[in-house]
MMTF fields as JSON, N, C-alpha, C and O atoms, coordinates in Angstrom:
{
  "mmtfVersion": "1.0.0",
  "mmtfProducer": "UNKNOWN",
  "numBonds": 515,
  "numAtoms": 516,
  "numGroups": 129,
  "numChains": 1,
  "numModels": 1,
  "chainsPerModel": [1],
  "groupsPerChain": [129],
  "chainIdList": ["A"],
  "bondAtomList": [4, 2, 8, 6, 12, 10, 16, 14, 20, 18, 24, 22, 28, 26, 32, 30, 36, 34, 40, 38, 44, 42, 48, 46, 52, 50, 56, 54, 60, 58, 64, 62, 68, 66, 72, 70, 76, 74, 80, 78, 84, 82, 88, 86, 92, 90, 96, 94, 100, 98, 104, 102, 108, 106, 112, 110, 116, 114, 120, 118, 124, 122, 128, 126, 132, 130, 136, 134, 140, 138, 144, 142, 148, 146, 152, 150, 156, 154, 160, 158, 164, 162, 168, 166, 172, 170, 176, 174, 180, 178, 184, 182, 188, 186, 192, 190, 196, 194, 200, 198, 204, 202, 208, 206, 212, 210, 216, 214, 220, 218, 224, 222, 228, 226, 232, 230, 236, 234, 240, 238, 244, 242, 248, 246, 252, 250, 256, 254, 260, 258, 264, 262, 268, 266, 272, 270, 276, 274, 280, 278, 284, 282, 288, 286, 292, 290, 296, 294, 300, 298, 304, 302, 308, 306, 312, 310, 316, 314, 320, 318, 324, 322, 328, 326, 332, 330, 336, 334, 340, 338, 344, 342, 348, 346, 352, 350, 356, 354, 360, 358, 364, 362, 368, 366, 372, 370, 376, 374, 380, 378, 384, 382, 388, 386, 392, 390, 396, 394, 400, 398, 404, 402, 408, 406, 412, 410, 416, 414, 420, 418, 424, 422, 428, 426, 432, 430, 436, 434, 440, 438, 444, 442, 448, 446, 452, 450, 456, 454, 460, 458, 464, 462, 468, 466, 472, 470, 476, 474, 480, 478, 484, 482, 488, 486, 492, 490, 496, 494, 500, 498, 504, 502, 508, 506, 512, 510],
  "bondOrderList": [1, 1, 1, 1, 1, 1, 1, 1, 1, 1, 1, 1, 1, 1, 1, 1, 1, 1, 1, 1, 1, 1, 1, 1, 1, 1, 1, 1, 1, 1, 1, 1, 1, 1, 1, 1, 1, 1, 1, 1, 1, 1, 1, 1, 1, 1, 1, 1, 1, 1, 1, 1, 1, 1, 1, 1, 1, 1, 1, 1, 1, 1, 1, 1, 1, 1, 1, 1, 1, 1, 1, 1, 1, 1, 1, 1, 1, 1, 1, 1, 1, 1, 1, 1, 1, 1, 1, 1, 1, 1, 1, 1, 1, 1, 1, 1, 1, 1, 1, 1, 1, 1, 1, 1, 1, 1, 1, 1, 1, 1, 1, 1, 1, 1, 1, 1, 1, 1, 1, 1, 1, 1, 1, 1, 1, 1, 1, 1],
  "groupList": [{"groupName": "MET", "atomNameList": ["N", "CA", "C", "O"], "elementList": ["N", "C", "C", "O"], "formalChargeList": [0, 0, 0, 0], "bondAtomList": [1, 0, 2, 1, 3, 2], "bondOrderList": [1, 1, 2], "singleLetterCode": "M", "chemCompType": "L-PEPTIDE LINKING"}, {"groupName": "ALA", "atomNameList": ["N", "CA", "C", "O"], "elementList": ["N", "C", "C", "O"], "formalChargeList": [0, 0, 0, 0], "bondAtomList": [1, 0, 2, 1, 3, 2], "bondOrderList": [1, 1, 2], "singleLetterCode": "A", "chemCompType": "L-PEPTIDE LINKING"}, {"groupName": "HIS", "atomNameList": ["N", "CA", "C", "O"], "elementList": ["N", "C", "C", "O"], "formalChargeList": [0, 0, 0, 0], "bondAtomList": [1, 0, 2, 1, 3, 2], "bondOrderList": [1, 1, 2], "singleLetterCode": "H", "chemCompType": "L-PEPTIDE LINKING"}, {"groupName": "GLY", "atomNameList": ["N", "CA", "C", "O"], "elementList": ["N", "C", "C", "O"], "formalChargeList": [0, 0, 0, 0], "bondAtomList": [1, 0, 2, 1, 3, 2], "bondOrderList": [1, 1, 2], "singleLetterCode": "G", "chemCompType": "PEPTIDE LINKING"}, {"groupName": "SER", "atomNameList": ["N", "CA", "C", "O"], "elementList": ["N", "C", "C", "O"], "formalChargeList": [0, 0, 0, 0], "bondAtomList": [1, 0, 2, 1, 3, 2], "bondOrderList": [1, 1, 2], "singleLetterCode": "S", "chemCompType": "L-PEPTIDE LINKING"}, {"groupName": "ASP", "atomNameList": ["N", "CA", "C", "O"], "elementList": ["N", "C", "C", "O"], "formalChargeList": [0, 0, 0, 0], "bondAtomList": [1, 0, 2, 1, 3, 2], "bondOrderList": [1, 1, 2], "singleLetterCode": "D", "chemCompType": "L-PEPTIDE LINKING"}, {"groupName": "TYR", "atomNameList": ["N", "CA", "C", "O"], "elementList": ["N", "C", "C", "O"], "formalChargeList": [0, 0, 0, 0], "bondAtomList": [1, 0, 2, 1, 3, 2], "bondOrderList": [1, 1, 2], "singleLetterCode": "Y", "chemCompType": "L-PEPTIDE LINKING"}, {"groupName": "LYS", "atomNameList": ["N", "CA", "C", "O"], "elementList": ["N", "C", "C", "O"], "formalChargeList": [0, 0, 0, 0], "bondAtomList": [1, 0, 2, 1, 3, 2], "bondOrderList": [1, 1, 2], "singleLetterCode": "K", "chemCompType": "L-PEPTIDE LINKING"}, {"groupName": "THR", "atomNameList": ["N", "CA", "C", "O"], "elementList": ["N", "C", "C", "O"], "formalChargeList": [0, 0, 0, 0], "bondAtomList": [1, 0, 2, 1, 3, 2], "bondOrderList": [1, 1, 2], "singleLetterCode": "T", "chemCompType": "L-PEPTIDE LINKING"}, {"groupName": "PRO", "atomNameList": ["N", "CA", "C", "O"], "elementList": ["N", "C", "C", "O"], "formalChargeList": [0, 0, 0, 0], "bondAtomList": [1, 0, 2, 1, 3, 2], "bondOrderList": [1, 1, 2], "singleLetterCode": "P", "chemCompType": "L-PEPTIDE LINKING"}, {"groupName": "ARG", "atomNameList": ["N", "CA", "C", "O"], "elementList": ["N", "C", "C", "O"], "formalChargeList": [0, 0, 0, 0], "bondAtomList": [1, 0, 2, 1, 3, 2], "bondOrderList": [1, 1, 2], "singleLetterCode": "R", "chemCompType": "L-PEPTIDE LINKING"}, {"groupName": "GLN", "atomNameList": ["N", "CA", "C", "O"], "elementList": ["N", "C", "C", "O"], "formalChargeList": [0, 0, 0, 0], "bondAtomList": [1, 0, 2, 1, 3, 2], "bondOrderList": [1, 1, 2], "singleLetterCode": "Q", "chemCompType": "L-PEPTIDE LINKING"}, {"groupName": "ASN", "atomNameList": ["N", "CA", "C", "O"], "elementList": ["N", "C", "C", "O"], "formalChargeList": [0, 0, 0, 0], "bondAtomList": [1, 0, 2, 1, 3, 2], "bondOrderList": [1, 1, 2], "singleLetterCode": "N", "chemCompType": "L-PEPTIDE LINKING"}, {"groupName": "ILE", "atomNameList": ["N", "CA", "C", "O"], "elementList": ["N", "C", "C", "O"], "formalChargeList": [0, 0, 0, 0], "bondAtomList": [1, 0, 2, 1, 3, 2], "bondOrderList": [1, 1, 2], "singleLetterCode": "I", "chemCompType": "L-PEPTIDE LINKING"}, {"groupName": "VAL", "atomNameList": ["N", "CA", "C", "O"], "elementList": ["N", "C", "C", "O"], "formalChargeList": [0, 0, 0, 0], "bondAtomList": [1, 0, 2, 1, 3, 2], "bondOrderList": [1, 1, 2], "singleLetterCode": "V", "chemCompType": "L-PEPTIDE LINKING"}, {"groupName": "GLU", "atomNameList": ["N", "CA", "C", "O"], "elementList": ["N", "C", "C", "O"], "formalChargeList": [0, 0, 0, 0], "bondAtomList": [1, 0, 2, 1, 3, 2], "bondOrderList": [1, 1, 2], "singleLetterCode": "E", "chemCompType": "L-PEPTIDE LINKING"}, {"groupName": "LEU", "atomNameList": ["N", "CA", "C", "O"], "elementList": ["N", "C", "C", "O"], "formalChargeList": [0, 0, 0, 0], "bondAtomList": [1, 0, 2, 1, 3, 2], "bondOrderList": [1, 1, 2], "singleLetterCode": "L", "chemCompType": "L-PEPTIDE LINKING"}, {"groupName": "CYS", "atomNameList": ["N", "CA", "C", "O"], "elementList": ["N", "C", "C", "O"], "formalChargeList": [0, 0, 0, 0], "bondAtomList": [1, 0, 2, 1, 3, 2], "bondOrderList": [1, 1, 2], "singleLetterCode": "C", "chemCompType": "L-PEPTIDE LINKING"}, {"groupName": "PHE", "atomNameList": ["N", "CA", "C", "O"], "elementList": ["N", "C", "C", "O"], "formalChargeList": [0, 0, 0, 0], "bondAtomList": [1, 0, 2, 1, 3, 2], "bondOrderList": [1, 1, 2], "singleLetterCode": "F", "chemCompType": "L-PEPTIDE LINKING"}],
  "groupTypeList": [0, 1, 2, 3, 4, 5, 4, 4, 5, 4, 4, 6, 3, 7, 8, 9, 4, 9, 1, 4, 4, 10, 11, 3, 4, 4, 5, 12, 13, 7, 7, 14, 0, 10, 10, 15, 7, 12, 10, 13, 1, 1, 11, 7, 4, 10, 0, 10, 11, 8, 11, 7, 1, 5, 4, 16, 2, 16, 15, 4, 15, 12, 16, 15, 7, 15, 12, 1, 1, 16, 10, 7, 15, 14, 7, 10, 16, 8, 15, 15, 1, 7, 6, 16, 4, 4, 14, 16, 8, 8, 2, 15, 9, 16, 17, 4, 3, 16, 1, 9, 11, 8, 8, 2, 5, 16, 16, 6, 4, 9, 2, 2, 2, 3, 4, 4, 1, 18, 2, 2, 4, 13, 1, 14, 4, 2, 6, 11, 2],
  "groupIdList": [1, 2, 3, 4, 5, 6, 7, 8, 9, 10, 11, 12, 13, 14, 15, 16, 17, 18, 19, 20, 21, 22, 23, 24, 25, 26, 27, 28, 29, 30, 31, 32, 33, 34, 35, 36, 37, 38, 39, 40, 41, 42, 43, 44, 45, 46, 47, 48, 49, 50, 51, 52, 53, 54, 55, 56, 57, 58, 59, 60, 61, 62, 63, 64, 65, 66, 67, 68, 69, 70, 71, 72, 73, 74, 75, 76, 77, 78, 79, 80, 81, 82, 83, 84, 85, 86, 87, 88, 89, 90, 91, 92, 93, 94, 95, 96, 97, 98, 99, 100, 101, 102, 103, 104, 105, 106, 107, 108, 109, 110, 111, 112, 113, 114, 115, 116, 117, 118, 119, 120, 121, 122, 123, 124, 125, 126, 127, 128, 129],
  "secStructList": [7, 7, 6, 6, 7, 7, 6, 6, 7, 6, 6, 6, 6, 1, 7, 7, 7, 2, 2, 2, 2, 2, 2, 2, 2, 2, 2, 2, 2, 2, 2, 2, 2, 2, 2, 2, 2, 2, 2, 2, 2, 2, 2, 2, 2, 2, 2, 2, 2, 2, 2, 2, 2, 2, 2, 2, 2, 2, 2, 2, 2, 2, 2, 2, 2, 2, 2, 2, 2, 2, 2, 2, 2, 2, 2, 2, 2, 2, 2, 2, 2, 2, 2, 2, 2, 2, 2, 2, 2, 2, 2, 4, 4, 4, 1, 6, 6, 7, 7, 7, 7, 7, 2, 2, 2, 2, 2, 2, 7, 4, 4, 4, 2, 2, 2, 2, 2, 2, 2, 2, 2, 2, 2, 2, 2, 2, 2, 6, 7],
  "xCoordList": [-40.358, -39.804, -39.404, -40.227, -38.202, -37.695, -38.315, -38.678, -38.432, -39.002, -38.118, -36.903, -38.722, -37.983, -37.498, -36.975, -37.663, -37.225, -38.417, -39.565, -38.137, -39.194, -38.674, -37.627, -39.398, -38.934, -38.908, -38.251, -39.602, -39.603, -38.519, -38.448, -37.685, -36.619, -35.479, -34.633, -35.46, -34.468, -33.165, -32.215, -33.094, -31.879, -30.914, -29.899, -31.2, -30.344, -28.961, -28.834, -27.959, -26.598, -26.09, -24.937, -26.872, -26.456, -26.147, -26.719, -25.262, -24.996, -25.986, -26.026, -26.792, -27.821, -27.219, -26.325, -27.727, -27.349, -28.234, -29.259, -27.883, -28.719, -30.158, -31.072, -30.402, -31.771, -32.503, -33.662, -31.804, -32.468, -32.611, -33.49, -31.742, -31.856, -33.161, -33.843, -33.51, -34.788, -35.946, -36.946, -35.8, -36.83, -36.935, -38.034, -35.789, -35.766, -36.406, -37.15, -36.13, -36.735, -38.239, -39.004, -38.674, -40.105, -40.741, -41.836, -40.042, -40.555, -40.624, -41.569, -39.607, -39.61, -40.771, -41.416, -41.036, -42.173, -43.478, -44.35, -43.604, -44.817, -44.946, -46.037, -43.801, -43.813, -44.235, -45.051, -43.676, -44.016, -45.489, -46.181, -45.964, -47.38, -48.283, -49.315, -47.89, -48.679, -48.725, -49.781, -47.577, -47.53, -48.396, -49.102, -48.336, -49.129, -50.625, -51.428, -50.968, -52.373, -52.835, -53.95, -51.981, -52.305, -52.428, -53.312, -51.521, -51.568, -52.891, -53.51, -53.32, -54.577, -55.763, -56.695, -55.723, -56.81, -56.901, -58.0, -55.754, -55.738, -56.286, -57.027, -55.913, -56.393, -57.916, -58.602, -58.436, -59.887, -60.585, -61.651, -59.981, -60.569, -60.644, -61.661, -59.573, -59.581, -60.626, -61.296, -60.761, -61.752, -63.168, -64.0, -63.439, -64.772, -65.037, -66.151, -64.02, -64.166, -64.489, -65.345, -63.812, -64.066, -65.477, -66.181, -65.884, -67.235, -68.296, -69.317, -68.049, -69.005, -69.099, -70.194, -67.959, -67.957, -68.703, -69.474, -68.474, -69.178, -70.684, -71.482, -71.056, -72.469, -73.125, -74.236, -72.436, -72.971, -73.101, -74.048, -72.142, -72.189, -73.408, -74.124, -73.641, -74.819, -76.115, -77.052, -76.157, -77.358, -77.602, -78.739, -76.527, -76.648, -77.197, -78.08, -76.67, -77.165, -78.644, -79.421, -79.03, -80.432, -81.336, -82.425, -80.895, -81.702, -81.819, -82.864, -80.754, -80.823, -81.826, -82.584, -81.829, -82.801, -84.225, -85.127, -84.416, -85.742, -86.19, -87.349, -85.277, -85.586, -86.006, -86.975, -85.279, -85.625, -87.012, -87.799, -87.307, -88.62, -89.722, -90.782, -89.476, -90.486, -90.69, -91.817, -89.607, -89.748, -90.56, -91.375, -90.324, -91.082, -92.562, -93.429, -92.845, -94.236, -94.899, -96.058, -94.169, -94.719, -95.056, -96.106, -94.159, -94.41, -95.662, -96.5, -95.784, -96.95, -98.234, -99.241, -98.194, -99.39, -99.754, -100.934, -98.751, -99.017, -99.704, -100.656, -99.203, -99.837, -101.251, -102.149, -101.453, -102.795, -103.739, -104.89, -103.257, -104.088, -104.47, -105.605, -103.51, -103.813, -104.875, -105.811, -104.711, -105.68, -107.067, -108.051, -107.144, -108.441, -109.066, -110.283, -108.236, -108.749, -109.337, -110.381, -108.65, -109.176, -110.469, -111.38, -110.555, -111.787, -112.921, -114.034, -112.64, -113.658, -114.083, -115.272, -113.113, -113.431, -114.278, -115.2, -113.968, -114.734, -116.139, -117.095, -116.262, -117.548, -118.477, -119.697, -117.927, -118.759, -119.864, -120.996, -119.599, -120.684, -121.795, -122.923, -121.483, -122.503, -123.487, -124.583, -123.096, -123.974, -124.953, -124.596, -126.197, -127.19, -127.66, -127.774, -127.921, -128.468, -127.426, -127.787, -126.173, -125.161, -124.725, -124.363, -124.771, -124.225, -122.711, -122.226, -121.959, -120.496, -120.097, -120.476, -119.332, -118.891, -117.391, -116.785, -116.827, -115.41, -115.266, -116.231, -114.094, -113.828, -114.133, -114.671, -113.793, -114.045, -115.532, -115.931, -116.369, -117.818, -118.334, -119.221, -117.783, -118.227, -117.859, -118.641, -116.699, -116.237, -116.904, -117.111, -117.242, -117.729, -119.181, -119.666, -119.869, -121.258, -122.13, -121.988, -123.037, -123.849, -124.873, -125.307, -125.289, -126.33, -125.746, -126.469, -124.473, -123.889, -123.429, -122.505, -124.057, -123.649, -123.899, -123.123, -124.964, -125.279, -124.204, -123.896, -123.633, -122.642, -121.274, -120.401, -121.067, -119.75, -119.486, -118.333, -120.544, -120.359, -119.859, -119.026, -120.38, -119.919, -118.44, -117.665, -118.044, -116.636, -115.77, -114.675, -116.273, -115.516, -115.307, -114.213, -116.366, -116.232, -115.263, -114.558, -115.211, -114.255, -112.835, -111.949, -112.646, -111.312, -110.869, -109.713, -111.763, -111.415, -111.081, -110.096, -111.896, -111.633, -110.29, -109.625, -109.888, -108.604, -107.45, -106.423, -107.584, -106.474, -106.513, -105.673, -107.482, -107.581, -106.81, -106.858, -106.113, -105.412, -104.042, -103.313],
  "yCoordList": [103.847, 104.753, 106.026, 106.588, 106.495, 107.686, 108.93, 108.939, 109.979, 111.232, 111.821, 111.932, 112.193, 112.804, 111.815, 112.215, 110.513, 109.542, 109.161, 109.247, 108.745, 108.37, 107.211, 107.324, 106.093, 104.903, 105.113, 104.357, 106.116, 106.362, 107.36, 107.768, 107.747, 108.704, 107.96, 107.351, 108.013, 107.272, 108.045, 107.515, 109.275, 110.064, 109.873, 110.567, 108.953, 108.707, 108.253, 107.321, 108.906, 108.514, 109.052, 108.794, 109.77, 110.302, 111.78, 112.454, 112.278, 113.707, 114.324, 113.957, 115.267, 115.822, 116.755, 117.55, 116.64, 117.57, 118.799, 118.722, 119.932, 121.132, 120.887, 121.4, 120.124, 119.867, 118.985, 119.233, 117.934, 117.046, 117.722, 117.365, 118.714, 119.465, 120.245, 120.303, 120.849, 121.56, 120.582, 120.875, 119.413, 118.372, 117.901, 117.698, 117.731, 117.286, 118.292, 117.918, 119.565, 120.579, 120.65, 120.891, 120.446, 120.399, 119.202, 119.309, 118.043, 116.845, 117.079, 116.649, 117.769, 118.071, 118.981, 118.785, 119.965, 120.867, 120.082, 120.278, 119.186, 118.36, 117.464, 117.284, 116.901, 116.007, 116.782, 116.3, 117.981, 118.798, 119.189, 119.157, 119.556, 119.927, 118.726, 118.858, 117.553, 116.336, 116.002, 115.647, 116.115, 115.831, 116.822, 116.433, 118.085, 119.108, 118.84, 118.929, 118.512, 118.203, 116.982, 116.962, 115.974, 114.764, 115.072, 114.55, 115.934, 116.317, 117.019, 116.745, 117.91, 118.64, 117.68, 117.774, 116.752, 115.771, 114.886, 114.588, 114.468, 113.636, 114.42, 113.881, 115.697, 116.553, 116.707, 116.618, 116.938, 117.058, 115.748, 115.752, 114.64, 113.329, 113.102, 112.63, 113.435, 113.285, 114.202, 113.818, 115.413, 116.354, 115.811, 115.867, 115.282, 114.702, 113.519, 113.356, 112.691, 111.526, 111.977, 111.385, 113.011, 113.539, 114.116, 113.89, 114.858, 115.433, 114.34, 114.453, 113.283, 112.17, 111.491, 111.165, 111.278, 110.66, 111.54, 111.038, 112.856, 113.79, 113.742, 113.731, 113.716, 113.674, 112.388, 112.42, 111.267, 109.987, 109.989, 109.43, 110.62, 110.694, 111.502, 111.096, 112.642, 113.462, 112.709, 112.745, 112.027, 111.254, 110.16, 109.917, 109.509, 108.465, 109.03, 108.434, 110.188, 110.811, 111.173, 110.957, 111.728, 112.097, 110.872, 110.914, 109.781, 108.556, 107.965, 107.422, 108.068, 107.576, 108.391, 107.834, 109.725, 110.576, 110.228, 110.127, 110.047, 109.694, 108.346, 108.18, 107.394, 106.066, 106.161, 105.524, 106.958, 107.126, 107.759, 107.35, 108.759, 109.406, 108.424, 108.413, 107.599, 106.613, 105.559, 105.135, 105.141, 104.166, 104.773, 104.093, 106.056, 106.741, 106.797, 106.589, 107.078, 107.128, 105.754, 105.648, 104.706, 103.346, 103.039, 102.466, 103.421, 103.18, 103.93, 103.374, 105.209, 106.014, 105.402, 105.314, 104.98, 104.409, 103.064, 102.735, 102.294, 101.027, 101.277, 100.586, 102.282, 102.636, 103.155, 102.851, 103.937, 104.439, 103.287, 103.28, 102.321, 101.157, 100.372, 99.913, 100.22, 99.517, 100.278, 99.687, 101.6, 102.425, 102.297, 102.076, 102.435, 102.353, 100.969, 100.834, 99.969, 98.615, 98.482, 97.859, 99.079, 99.003, 99.815, 99.408, 100.963, 101.76, 100.943, 100.928, 100.276, 99.457, 98.307, 98.019, 97.657, 96.551, 97.039, 96.347, 98.224, 98.8, 99.194, 99.076, 99.647, 100.135, 99.0, 99.14, 97.907, 96.806, 96.368, 96.183, 96.192, 95.771, 96.815, 96.478, 98.084, 99.128, 99.117, 99.667, 98.498, 98.416, 97.27, 96.099, 97.624, 96.586, 95.929, 96.579, 94.662, 93.923, 93.532, 93.015, 93.758, 93.342, 91.914, 91.562, 91.131, 89.79, 89.917, 90.853, 89.003, 89.067, 89.039, 88.14, 90.037, 90.152, 90.439, 90.778, 90.293, 90.626, 92.142, 92.848, 92.629, 94.066, 94.571, 95.666, 93.783, 94.167, 94.39, 95.366, 93.47, 93.603, 94.85, 95.534, 95.148, 96.327, 97.614, 98.565, 97.638, 98.857, 99.086, 100.232, 98.02, 98.176, 97.765, 97.728, 97.463, 97.063, 98.277, 99.305, 98.184, 99.349, 99.735, 100.887, 98.836, 99.194, 99.731, 99.811, 100.097, 100.668, 102.107, 102.573, 102.797, 104.172, 105.084, 106.009, 104.839, 105.689, 105.614, 106.626, 104.452, 104.317, 104.825, 105.039, 105.024, 105.494, 106.914, 107.281, 107.728, 109.084, 109.018, 109.823, 108.043, 107.875, 107.494, 108.048, 106.548, 106.141, 107.328, 107.518, 108.122, 109.272, 110.272, 110.813, 110.517, 111.501, 111.011, 111.821, 109.72, 109.173, 109.385, 109.852, 109.036, 109.155, 110.607, 110.909, 111.503, 112.919, 113.48, 114.203, 113.153, 113.696, 113.206, 113.93, 112.023, 111.484, 112.284, 112.439, 112.789, 113.459, 114.981, 115.684, 115.496, 116.942, 117.454, 118.653, 116.616, 117.118, 117.585, 118.039],
  "zCoordList": [-28.418, -29.395, -28.667, -27.944, -28.825, -28.145, -28.761, -29.938, -27.957, -28.431, -29.519, -29.351, -30.618, -31.713, -32.745, -33.785, -32.478, -33.487, -34.341, -33.905, -35.54, -36.457, -37.288, -37.926, -37.288, -38.006, -39.504, -40.22, -39.989, -41.429, -41.832, -42.991, -40.885, -41.181, -41.883, -41.228, -43.22, -44.004, -44.172, -44.747, -43.689, -43.851, -42.698, -42.63, -41.789, -40.639, -41.104, -41.898, -40.612, -40.934, -42.252, -42.599, -42.988, -44.28, -44.134, -43.277, -44.948, -44.975, -45.937, -47.111, -45.448, -46.322, -47.372, -47.081, -48.59, -49.639, -49.496, -48.818, -50.106, -49.96, -50.397, -49.752, -51.469, -51.933, -50.936, -50.604, -50.453, -49.496, -48.148, -47.363, -47.866, -46.629, -46.614, -45.591, -47.756, -47.844, -47.702, -47.046, -48.325, -48.227, -46.775, -46.259, -46.126, -44.734, -43.814, -42.907, -44.029, -43.164, -43.414, -42.48, -44.648, -44.953, -44.259, -43.708, -44.287, -43.595, -42.086, -41.424, -41.548, -40.11, -39.743, -38.713, -40.574, -40.323, -40.351, -39.504, -41.339, -41.431, -40.203, -39.661, -39.769, -38.608, -37.354, -36.568, -37.17, -36.016, -36.066, -35.048, -37.251, -37.396, -37.117, -36.459, -37.622, -37.4, -35.918, -35.392, -35.235, -33.797, -33.008, -32.078, -33.382, -32.703, -32.912, -31.984, -34.156, -34.469, -33.668, -33.147, -33.573, -32.818, -31.323, -30.645, -30.813, -29.403, -29.091, -28.063, -29.959, -29.765, -29.838, -29.039, -30.806, -30.943, -29.693, -29.223, -29.157, -27.953, -26.761, -25.94, -26.678, -25.601, -25.671, -24.652, -26.875, -27.058, -26.702, -26.086, -27.089, -26.798, -25.289, -24.781, -24.576, -23.115, -22.481, -21.522, -23.019, -22.496, -22.713, -21.808, -23.918, -24.189, -23.268, -22.771, -23.036, -22.169, -20.738, -20.079, -20.264, -18.927, -18.831, -17.847, -19.853, -19.857, -19.86, -19.182, -20.626, -20.673, -19.312, -18.855, -18.664, -17.333, -16.334, -15.517, -16.397, -15.506, -15.759, -14.822, -17.028, -17.402, -16.889, -16.359, -17.05, -16.567, -15.048, -14.495, -14.383, -12.923, -12.476, -11.56, -13.121, -12.782, -13.063, -12.265, -14.205, -14.552, -13.513, -13.109, -13.088, -12.07, -10.766, -10.148, -10.346, -9.114, -9.237, -8.307, -10.394, -10.598, -10.583, -10.011, -11.205, -11.222, -9.816, -9.458, -9.02, -7.643, -6.83, -6.036, -7.032, -6.335, -6.764, -5.932, -8.073, -8.588, -8.031, -7.652, -7.984, -7.459, -5.994, -5.583, -5.205, -3.794, -3.647, -2.793, -4.487, -4.435, -4.804, -4.179, -5.817, -6.227, -5.142, -4.889, -4.507, -3.405, -2.248, -1.624, -1.978, -0.931, -1.301, -0.451, -2.57, -3.026, -2.94, -2.542, -3.312, -3.209, -1.757, -1.467, -0.838, 0.585, 1.041, 1.75, 0.625, 1.003, 0.447, 1.15, -0.819, -1.437, -0.807, -0.683, -0.412, 0.267, 1.608, 1.971, 2.341, 3.614, 3.401, 4.186, 2.342, 2.037, 1.704, 2.139, 0.938, 0.583, 1.837, 1.966, 2.765, 4.021, 4.813, 5.35, 4.875, 5.596, 4.971, 5.678, 3.66, 2.982, 3.138, 3.266, 3.126, 3.335, 4.74, 4.928, 5.732, 7.098, 7.233, 7.953, 6.545, 6.56, 5.954, 6.48, 4.863, 4.211, 5.127, 5.258, 5.755, 6.656, 7.832, 8.263, 8.348, 9.455, 9.003, 9.77, 7.794, 7.291, 6.851, 6.929, 6.402, 5.875, 6.839, 6.391, 8.136, 9.045, 9.165, 9.526, 8.863, 8.978, 7.812, 7.912, 6.722, 5.553, 5.779, 5.65, 6.119, 6.417, 5.122, 4.082, 5.205, 4.071, 3.033, 1.975, 3.298, 2.337, 2.626, 3.748, 1.606, 1.748, 1.629, 0.994, 2.221, 2.098, 0.619, -0.132, 0.236, -1.15, -1.17, -0.154, -2.339, -2.477, -2.553, -2.845, -2.298, -2.382, -3.783, -3.946, -4.793, -6.19, -6.407, -7.042, -5.872, -6.038, -5.322, -5.832, -4.145, -3.415, -4.147, -4.177, -4.719, -5.376, -6.725, -7.123, -7.429, -8.796, -8.984, -10.115, -7.926, -8.03, -8.329, -7.667, -9.316, -9.699, -8.636, -8.633, -7.724, -6.763, -5.451, -4.458, -5.415, -4.21, -4.431, -3.764, -5.346, -5.634, -4.443, -4.201, -3.702, -2.56, -1.49, -0.861, -1.27, -0.209, -0.65, 0.192, -1.95, -2.391, -1.911, -1.685, -1.748, -1.235, 0.204, 0.619, 0.964, 2.338, 2.352, 3.131, 1.495, 1.406, 1.008, 1.536, 0.074, -0.399, 0.738, 0.898, 1.532, 2.605, 3.669, 4.272, 3.914, 4.885, 4.355, 5.071, 3.104, 2.524, 2.48, 2.778, 2.115, 2.006, 3.379, 3.528, 4.397, 5.717, 6.247, 6.987, 5.894, 6.325, 5.742, 6.404, 4.544, 3.86, 4.028, 3.467, 4.795, 4.95, 6.155, 6.429, 6.875, 8.06, 7.726, 8.608]
}
């Protein structure tokens, strides 16, 4: 559709009478106002779309940073678990009279409260440097 044409323009090819000329100019004003209103609405829509894309981009960057931080924490905690496991393995032979038990039994057994302070002091001294 060419700019300025309107398929509903029924006065094409007719000579306007003074009354229809006033009607035509009123229709033209309405058409211009409608086009301007539509142009502004389209502009606002494009602006909202751009803002939404920018917002999603920022959110994506923030989530990537958070993901990297969480992966770093998982790595640190995995290394800490390995260290604590090795401390426990090293300490087990020093506990006289202990029958071989699972790690769960050693950690949650009610009759090993005295040795938990020793485990705690080892763990604390490791993290104080």
